[in-house]
C-alpha positions in Angstrom: 345.7 368.3 114.3 342.8 366.6 112.2 342.5 362.6 112.7 343.8 360.2 110.4 340.9 359.0 108.2 340.3 355.3 108.8 341.0 353.2 105.9 336.8 353.0 104.8 337.0 357.2 104.5 340.0 356.8 102.4 340.1 359.5 99.5 338.7 357.7 96.2 340.8 357.0 93.1 342.4 360.1 91.0 340.3 358.3 88.3 337.0 358.2 89.8 337.4 361.8 91.2 337.7 363.3 87.3 334.5 361.1 86.3 331.6 363.1 84.4 328.5 363.9 86.0 325.8 361.8 84.6 323.2 364.0 82.7 319.6 362.1 82.2 318.3 362.3 78.7 315.0 362.7 80.1 312.7 366.3 81.7 313.3 365.5 85.4 311.6 366.9 88.5 309.2 370.0 87.9 310.1 370.7 84.5 308.3 367.2 83.5 305.1 369.2 85.2 305.7 372.7 82.9 306.3 370.6 80.2 303.2 369.1 80.1 301.3 372.1 81.0 302.9 374.0 78.1 302.0 371.0 75.5 298.6 369.8 76.7 297.0 373.2 78.4 297.0 376.7 76.8 300.0 377.3 79.0 300.5 377.1 83.5 297.9 379.6 85.1 299.9 380.5 88.8 299.2 378.0 91.2 298.9 375.2 88.3 302.6 373.9 89.1 302.0 373.4 92.7 298.2 372.0 92.3 299.7 369.2 89.7 302.5 368.0 91.7 300.0 367.8 94.6 297.9 365.2 92.8 300.6 363.4 90.7 301.3 364.0 86.7 299.7 360.8 85.9 296.8 361.3 87.8 296.1 365.0 86.6 296.7 363.8 82.9 293.9 361.4 83.2 291.7 363.2 84.7 292.3 365.8 81.9 291.3 363.0 79.2 287.5 362.6 81.3 286.5 366.5 80.7 282.9 365.7 82.2 284.3 364.9 85.4 286.1 368.0 85.8 284.1 370.9 87.5 283.1 373.4 84.8 281.0 376.0 87.4 283.2 378.8 87.0 283.2 378.6 83.4 279.5 378.0 82.9 279.0 381.1 84.8 281.1 382.9 82.2 279.7 381.3 79.4 276.2 382.6 80.5 276.9 385.8 78.8 276.2 384.4 75.4 272.9 382.6 75.8 272.4 382.9 72.0 274.9 379.9 71.4 272.7 377.7 73.2 270.2 377.8 70.5 270.0 376.0 66.9 271.2 377.1 63.8 267.8 377.8 62.6 266.6 379.8 65.7 270.0 382.0 65.6 269.1 382.9 61.7 265.7 383.6 63.0 266.5 385.9 66.0 269.6 387.0 65.1 269.3 387.5 61.0 272.2 387.4 58.6 271.8 389.6 55.9 271.1 386.8 53.4 268.1 386.3 55.3 267.3 389.9 55.7 267.6 390.3 51.8 265.0 387.5 51.6 262.7 389.5 53.3 263.1 392.8 51.0 262.7 390.3 48.4 259.1 388.9 50.2 260.6 385.5 50.5 260.2 385.6 54.3 258.1 387.8 56.4 258.9 390.4 59.3 258.1 388.5 62.8 255.6 390.6 64.5 257.2 390.4 68.1 258.3 394.0 68.8 261.9 393.3 69.6 262.4 390.7 66.3 260.3 393.5 64.4 262.9 396.3 65.0 265.8 394.3 64.7 264.8 393.0 61.3 263.7 396.6 60.4 266.8 397.9 61.5 268.6 395.5 59.4 266.5 395.8 56.6 267.5 399.7 56.5 271.1 398.8 57.2 271.2 396.3 54.0 269.5 399.3 51.6 272.2 401.4 52.8 274.7 399.2 51.9 273.5 398.7 48.7 273.0 402.2 47.8 276.4 403.1 48.8 277.6 400.4 46.7 275.3 401.4 43.5 276.6 405.4 44.2 280.6 404.1 44.3 279.6 401.7 41.1 278.4 404.6 39.4 281.3 406.9 40.2 283.6 404.0 38.9 282.0 403.9 35.7 282.4 407.5 35.4 286.0 407.2 35.7 286.7 404.2 33.6 284.8 406.4 30.8 288.1 408.7 30.9 290.3 405.7 32.2 291.9 402.5 30.2 290.6 399.4 31.8 292.9 398.2 34.9 293.4 395.0 36.8 292.7 395.5 40.5 295.7 393.7 42.5 293.5 393.4 45.8 290.6 391.6 43.8 292.2 388.2 44.4 290.4 384.9 45.8 290.7 385.4 49.3 289.9 388.5 49.0 286.6 388.0 47.5 285.7 384.9 50.2 286.1 387.6 53.0 283.0 389.6 51.9 280.7 387.4 52.9 279.6 385.6 49.9 276.1 385.1 49.7 275.8 381.5 47.7 274.0 379.1 49.4 271.4 378.6 47.3 268.3 378.0 50.0 265.0 377.5 48.5 262.5 379.6 49.1 259.3 379.6 51.0 255.7 380.6 50.0 256.7 384.0 48.8 255.2 387.1 50.6 254.6 390.7 49.7 258.0 392.2 48.9 258.5 394.9 52.0 260.1 397.8 51.0 262.7 399.1 54.1 262.6 402.6 54.9 264.5 404.5 52.0 268.4 405.2 53.3 268.9 408.9 54.0 272.4 409.1 52.2 273.7 412.5 52.1 270.9 413.0 54.6 272.3 414.0 58.2 269.8 412.3 60.9 270.1 414.1 64.3 270.9 411.3 66.8 268.9 411.1 70.2 271.1 412.6 73.0 272.6 409.3 74.3 272.5 410.4 77.9 269.2 410.6 78.3 268.7 406.8 77.1 271.6 405.8 79.1 269.9 407.6 82.3 266.5 405.1 81.6 266.3 401.6 83.6 267.5 398.8 81.3 263.7 397.7 80.1 262.7 401.2 79.1 266.4 401.6 77.5 265.4 398.5 75.1 262.2 400.1 74.9 263.4 403.4 73.8 265.7 401.7 71.4 263.0 399.6 69.9 260.8 402.4 69.1 263.3 404.3 67.3 262.8 404.5 63.4 265.3 402.5 61.3 267.4 405.9 60.4 267.1 407.0 64.1 268.8 403.7 65.3 271.3 404.3 63.0 272.4 407.6 63.7 272.2 406.8 67.3 274.2 403.7 67.8 277.0 405.2 65.3 277.2 408.3 67.5 277.8 406.6 70.7 281.4 407.0 72.1 283.4 404.4 73.5 282.6 404.8 77.6 278.4 405.3 76.1 279.0 402.0 74.1 279.7 400.3 77.2 277.3 402.0 79.2 274.4 401.5 77.0 273.9 397.6 78.3 276.3 397.3 81.4 273.8 397.1 83.9 271.8 394.6 81.8 271.0 390.6 82.0 272.7 388.8 79.2 269.5 388.5 77.3 269.0 391.9 77.0 272.5 392.7 76.0 272.0 390.5 73.5 269.0 392.1 72.1 270.9 395.8 72.1 273.9 394.1 70.0 271.0 392.4 67.9 269.7 395.7 66.9 272.8 397.4 65.7 274.0 394.5 64.3 272.6 391.0 64.4 275.4 389.3 62.0 278.1 390.4 64.0 276.4 389.8 67.6 277.0 386.3 66.2 280.7 386.0 65.2 281.8 387.8 68.1 279.7 385.8 70.4 281.1 382.5 68.7 284.7 384.1 68.9 284.5 385.5 72.7 283.2 382.0 74.2 285.9 380.3 72.3 288.7 382.5 73.8 286.8 382.1 77.2 286.8 378.4 77.2 290.6 378.6 76.4 291.5 381.1 79.1 289.2 379.8 81.7 288.6 375.9 81.4 289.9 373.7 83.7 289.5 371.0 81.1 292.6 372.2 79.1 293.1 369.2 77.3 289.4 369.3 75.9 290.2 372.9 74.8 293.6 372.3 73.2 292.0 369.1 71.5 289.2 371.0 70.3 291.6 373.6 68.9 293.3 370.9 67.2 290.2 369.4 65.6 288.6 373.0 64.8 292.0 373.0 62.6 292.1 369.5 61.3 288.6 369.8 60.1 289.0 373.4 59.2 286.0 375.8 58.5 286.4 379.1 57.1 284.2 381.7 59.1 283.3 383.5 55.9 282.8 381.1 53.2 279.4 382.8 53.1 276.9 384.7 55.0 275.4 381.7 57.2 278.7 380.0 58.1 279.0 381.8 61.2 275.7 380.4 62.6 276.7 376.9 61.3 280.1 377.4 63.1 278.2 377.8 66.5 277.0 374.2 66.8 279.8 373.3 64.7 282.1 373.4 67.3 279.5 372.9 70.4 277.8 369.7 69.2 280.4 368.2 66.7 284.1 369.4 67.6 284.1 369.9 71.3 282.3 366.7 72.4 284.3 364.0 70.0 287.8 365.7 71.0 288.5 363.2 73.0 286.3 360.1 71.9 286.3 357.7 68.8 288.2 359.2 65.2 285.4 357.6 63.6 282.1 359.1 65.7 284.1 362.4 65.1 284.1 361.6 61.3 281.2 360.8 60.8 279.8 364.0 62.7 281.7 366.2 60.5 280.4 364.4 57.4 277.0 364.8 58.7 277.5 369.0 59.6 276.0 371.8 57.6 279.2 373.9 58.2 281.2 371.3 56.3 278.9 370.0 53.6 279.0 374.2 52.7 282.5 375.0 53.4 283.6 372.5 50.8 280.4 372.6 48.1 278.9 368.7 48.8 275.6 370.1 49.4 275.2 371.1 45.7 277.1 367.9 44.6 274.8 365.9 42.4 275.6 362.9 40.6 275.7 362.6 36.6 273.2 359.5 36.6 271.0 360.7 39.5 267.1 361.4 39.1 267.8 365.2 39.4 270.4 365.1 36.7 268.0 363.4 34.5 265.1 365.4 34.7 267.5 368.7 34.4 268.4 366.9 31.3 264.8 366.4 29.9 264.0 370.1 30.9 266.8 370.8 29.0 265.7 369.2 26.1 262.3 370.8 26.1 263.3 374.2 26.4 267.2 374.6 25.1 267.1 378.3 25.8 266.1 378.1 29.6 268.9 379.2 32.0 270.5 375.6 33.4 271.6 374.5 36.3 275.5 374.6 36.8 275.2 371.8 39.8 276.9 368.2 38.9 279.3 366.4 40.5 281.8 368.3 43.2 284.9 366.8 44.4 285.9 369.3 46.8 284.6 367.0 50.1 285.7 363.9 48.4 289.2 365.1 47.9 289.9 366.5 51.2 288.4 363.8 53.1 290.9 361.2 52.1 293.7 364.0 51.5 293.4 366.5 54.7 291.2 364.4 56.8 292.2 360.6 56.8 294.4 358.9 54.2 297.0 362.1 53.9 298.2 362.7 50.7 300.5 360.0 50.3 297.4 357.7 51.8 297.1 355.0 48.6 294.5 356.5 46.6 294.3 358.1 43.4 292.0 360.4 41.2 289.8 357.6 40.2 288.9 357.3 43.9 288.3 360.9 44.5 285.9 360.6 41.8 283.8 357.7 43.5 284.2 359.2 46.8 282.5 361.6 44.8 279.5 359.6 43.7 279.2 358.2 47.0 278.5 361.2 48.6 276.2 363.0 46.6 272.3 363.5 48.0 274.8 364.4 51.4 273.4 368.0 51.4 271.7 371.0 53.5 268.2 371.1 53.8 267.1 375.0 53.5 270.7 376.7 54.4 270.2 379.9 54.0 267.4 379.5 57.1 269.4 377.0 59.0 268.6 373.7 58.3 270.0 370.6 59.3 271.6 367.5 57.4 269.6 365.8 54.3 270.1 363.2 52.6 268.6 363.6 49.1 267.9 360.6 47.2 267.0 362.6 44.2 270.5 363.5 43.7 272.5 360.6 45.0 273.9 358.5 42.0 273.0 355.4 41.6 275.0 352.1 41.2 277.8 350.6 43.0 281.2 352.1 43.8 284.6 351.2 44.1 287.2 352.7 46.5 290.7 351.6 46.8 289.3 348.4 45.5 286.7 347.8 48.5 283.7 348.0 46.5 280.4 349.6 47.9 277.1 348.1 47.3 274.3 350.7 46.1 272.5 351.7 49.6 271.8 355.4 49.5 273.3 357.6 52.7 274.5 353.8 54.2 277.2 353.9 51.1 278.5 357.4 53.0 278.5 355.7 56.3 280.4 352.7 55.2 283.2 354.6 53.1 283.3 357.0 56.6 284.1 353.5 58.6 286.4 352.2 55.8 288.4 355.6 55.6 288.4 355.7 59.5 289.9 352.3 60.1 293.0 352.0 57.5 296.2 351.9 58.6 297.4 355.1 56.5 294.8 357.0 58.4 296.2 355.8 61.8 299.8 357.3 60.6 298.2 360.5 59.0 296.5 361.3 62.7 299.4 359.9 64.7 302.3 362.2 63.1 299.7 365.5 63.3 299.4 364.9 66.8 303.2 364.5 67.2 303.7 367.6 65.3 301.2 369.5 68.0 302.8 367.9 70.7 306.4 367.1 70.1 308.1 368.8 67.7 308.0 369.9 63.7 309.6 366.6 62.7 308.6 363.8 65.3 310.5 360.3 65.7 309.3 357.5 63.5 309.4 355.0 66.5 306.7 357.6 68.0 304.3 357.9 65.1 304.6 354.1 65.0 303.4 353.3 68.4 300.8 356.0 68.5 299.3 354.4 65.1 299.2 351.1 67.0 297.2 352.4 69.9 295.1 353.9 67.4 294.2 350.6 65.2 294.2 348.2 68.5 292.0 350.6 70.3 289.5 351.1 67.1 290.9 355.1 66.7 290.7 355.8 70.2 292.1 359.6 70.6 292.5 359.5 74.0 294.4 356.2 74.3 296.5 357.4 71.1 297.0 360.9 73.8 298.1 358.0 76.9 300.9 356.7 74.2 302.1 360.0 73.3 302.2 360.8 77.0 304.1 357.7 78.2 306.4 357.9 75.2 310.1 358.2 75.8 310.5 360.6 72.9 307.9 363.2 74.8 310.6 363.4 77.8 313.8 363.9 75.9 315.2 366.9 77.0 315.7 368.2 73.8 312.2 368.6 73.8 311.5 371.0 76.7 310.6 374.7 75.1 311.7 373.8 72.0 307.8 374.5 69.5 307.2 378.3 69.2 303.6 378.8 70.2 301.2 380.1 67.4 299.6 383.6 68.1 296.6 381.9 69.3 298.8 379.8 72.2 300.8 382.6 72.8 297.6 385.6 73.4 296.1 382.8 75.4 299.3 381.7 77.3 299.8 385.3 78.2 296.6 386.3 79.8 296.6 382.5 81.6 300.1 383.1 83.2 299.3 387.1 83.8 296.0 385.5 85.7 294.1 388.5 84.1 290.8 389.4 84.6 289.3 389.4 81.3 285.7 391.6 81.0 285.6 391.6 76.9 288.1 389.7 74.2 287.9 392.3 71.6 291.6 393.3 72.3 292.5 389.8 72.2 290.5 388.9 68.9 292.3 391.9 67.4 295.5 391.0 68.6 295.1 387.6 66.8 294.0 389.3 63.7 297.3 392.0 64.0 299.6 388.4 64.7 297.7 386.7 61.4 295.8 383.9 63.1 292.1 385.5 63.5 289.8 382.9 64.8 287.8 380.9 62.4 290.1 382.6 59.5 292.0 380.1 57.9 290.9 380.5 54.4 292.1 376.6 53.0 290.8 373.8 54.5 294.4 372.7 54.9 293.8 375.3 58.2 296.9 376.9 59.7 300.2 375.7 60.3 301.9 374.5 63.5 305.5 374.7 62.1 307.5 377.6 63.8 308.4 378.8 60.5 304.9 380.3 59.9 305.2 382.6 62.8 308.6 383.8 63.4 309.5 386.9 61.7 310.6 390.1 62.7 307.2 391.6 62.1 305.7 388.5 64.2 308.1 389.1 67.2 307.6 393.4 67.6 303.4 392.2 67.6 304.2 390.1 70.6 306.4 392.0 72.5 304.1 395.4 71.8 300.7 393.0 73.0 302.9 391.6 76.1 303.6 395.5 77.1 300.2 396.7 76.3 298.5 393.3 78.4 301.4 394.0 81.4 300.6 397.7 81.9 296.4 397.3 81.8 296.8 398.9 78.1 294.2 396.5 76.8 290.7 398.3 77.7 288.2 395.3 79.7 291.5 393.1 80.7 293.1 394.1 84.1 296.6 392.4 85.3 298.0 392.8 88.9 301.8 392.7 89.7 301.4 392.8 93.4 304.8 392.7 95.3 305.8 391.8 98.6 307.6 395.0 98.8 307.0 398.5 98.1 310.6 399.3 97.4 311.8 395.7 95.8 314.4 396.5 93.0 314.3 395.8 89.6 316.7 392.7 90.1 314.6 391.3 92.6 311.5 391.8 90.8 312.2 390.4 87.9 313.5 387.2 89.5 310.1 387.0 91.4 308.3 387.8 88.1 310.2 384.9 86.0 308.9 382.2 88.5 304.9 383.5 88.1 305.1 383.8 84.3 307.6 381.7 82.8 307.9 378.6 85.4 311.5 378.2 85.7 314.8 380.9 85.1 315.1 382.2 82.1 318.8 382.0 80.5 321.2 384.7 81.9 321.2 386.0 78.4 317.2 386.8 78.5 317.8 388.2 81.9 320.5 390.6 81.3 318.7 391.7 78.2 315.4 392.1 80.5 317.0 394.2 82.5 318.9 395.9 80.2 315.7 397.1 78.1 314.3 398.1 81.7 316.6 400.6 82.4 316.6 402.2 78.8 313.3 402.5 78.9 313.0 404.5 82.2 315.7 406.3 80.8 313.5 407.2 77.8 310.8 407.8 80.0 312.6 410.2 82.2 314.1 411.9 79.6 311.1 412.5 77.6 312.4 410.1 74.9 309.7 407.8 73.5 311.0 406.9 70.0 312.4 403.5 71.2 309.5 402.5 73.2 307.4 399.6 71.7 303.9 401.3 70.8 300.7 399.9 72.2 298.5 397.6 70.8 296.1 399.3 68.4 292.8 400.3 70.4 289.7 400.9 68.1 287.4 404.0 68.9 284.4 401.1 70.2 286.8 400.0 73.2 286.4 401.9 76.6 289.2 404.3 77.5 292.2 402.9 79.5 291.8 400.4 82.4 294.6 401.7 84.0 294.4 404.5 86.8 297.5 406.7 88.1 299.9 403.9 88.6 302.7 403.8 91.7 306.5 403.6 90.4 306.6 400.4 92.2 303.7 399.3 90.2 305.1 400.4 86.6 308.2 399.1 87.5 306.6 395.6 87.9 304.4 395.8 84.5 307.5 396.8 82.4 309.2 393.6 84.0 306.1 391.5 83.5 305.7 392.8 80.0 309.4 391.9 78.9 309.4 388.9 80.4 306.1 387.8 78.2 308.0 388.8 75.4 311.2 386.6 76.2 312.1 384.1 74.0 311.6 381.2 76.9 307.8 382.7 77.1 307.2 382.0 73.5 308.5 378.6 73.4 306.5 376.0 74.9 
């Protein structure tokens, strides 16, 4: 018989027993760490949760605000694969010439370098440019023949975006003293060139291999590179140091070498950098100050220094410093056409009028006042569309910025202020007077714009959308704007306010943001702890998902809102990518899903992989769907049916064959479960 309870242990009143359990409106426990890692990094890697828990969340965030204090040795070792990305824009264009440079060589405005390697690079590129020109002429002749028998029609595909994507050459660079025109080797269209047997060249030591490639005539080199199969192409430079690998790539296509290196280093940083907040903020500012990769043929070269010297170093500093660095960058001045802007009353314009009067039949220079950069500077970069300015203010800003140009843009020149193009006289913007002062006017304008309350609100709202939700609370925006104004536009101070705000920690924002394609691809690679030997499949996946790096054509950049990225086709692309990644079907990218038990059940493995990939438990609906799809796919494979299986992401012939050797049934099981979890709704949110 149980002892009667004493008075102190009597049962509580009935109304107390029925009290509803308290639920905090704030995110609690390890979910706070996961929330932070999903918002301020490109997603957690295995072990990140435990590492942050060990040092404390606040301390981790403070470390991220000071990337210069974070060990980057491991990342630096990976980035050493692209030594050319440390060169100036001028050196890049000289040593890895664009097609625009090659056309200048053909026209006799630039001499072919005498050093053997560069001489071969230029000669081979001249051959390809001439061959492309010949092919274009032949197509034009065929089209002319068709037009003689058909009525003219509109080409629906010939829109503005398609034209921009054709790497237009409209920099208007001045020429140096003309050299004798160089005649490239005559293209061999229609004539079969027998390429040298790749096996013989691949058997040579690296230096001799390079020497043999340099010794080839341009037509032979072109045929040789075109003849290479995937494994042969990989083997050609596999055992070479980075400098020689770049030489091989330059001999085949120097312009493509720059583009691929630019994209490769960006994805490598996003995946492997320990300074993850800097990587995320670099992505944020590259989108905020968007420059389209294919504006013209020199843009990829300028984007190297734009990201390296302008955006990344200032990504967590003072906004005014970032704004001024962007305004002086050739990449932005060329993208938004300010490099060609000329004041209507400037000395250059006056001389043009005098010349036109003396020779009215001469071809006139169409350069004049260009408002593109002035408008985007206020609407997209600082004040916002409702920032209180007028069209008259846009014109005045454009006048202030006349003369901000680029020295020899097709040769990789830097910023130059040209007083001959600058509009004289005082200007007034939003009731603020700017005295005549040449380049100083522009610096004063940038300071004026960077310190406006409207700019503080506009930047704060964009940051809140990126890190909180599509419609952030006004109270949060106001608090961030106050931090901006009191700190002199310190980006880190604004982020601190966001991080410590109650709005950031409300349970309603946990996993409420749909990842953009870039966030999804990089987070999947990080969560999988994948070893990435080449990023080409990742770059291809981003193109197929509609978000190629540096590929946003308008100055607005890509959108962050979920509606932009949620559709049936987009979700199918993500699932295909996830299954291919998990099953090692992406060439050069390896994942491992080692199980502690060789006979673990699908249910236990699914639970284990949930913890690794998602960080916390998925919903019962998701878990059930994953296991059902797993069983259905297994049944399809066993029955030889593949019509319901997601196809792997497209793999081009230039990539080497599949990574995976024969896998055990347990490994196959884990690959499929991991792929399904990477495609789950929980993983697609951050």
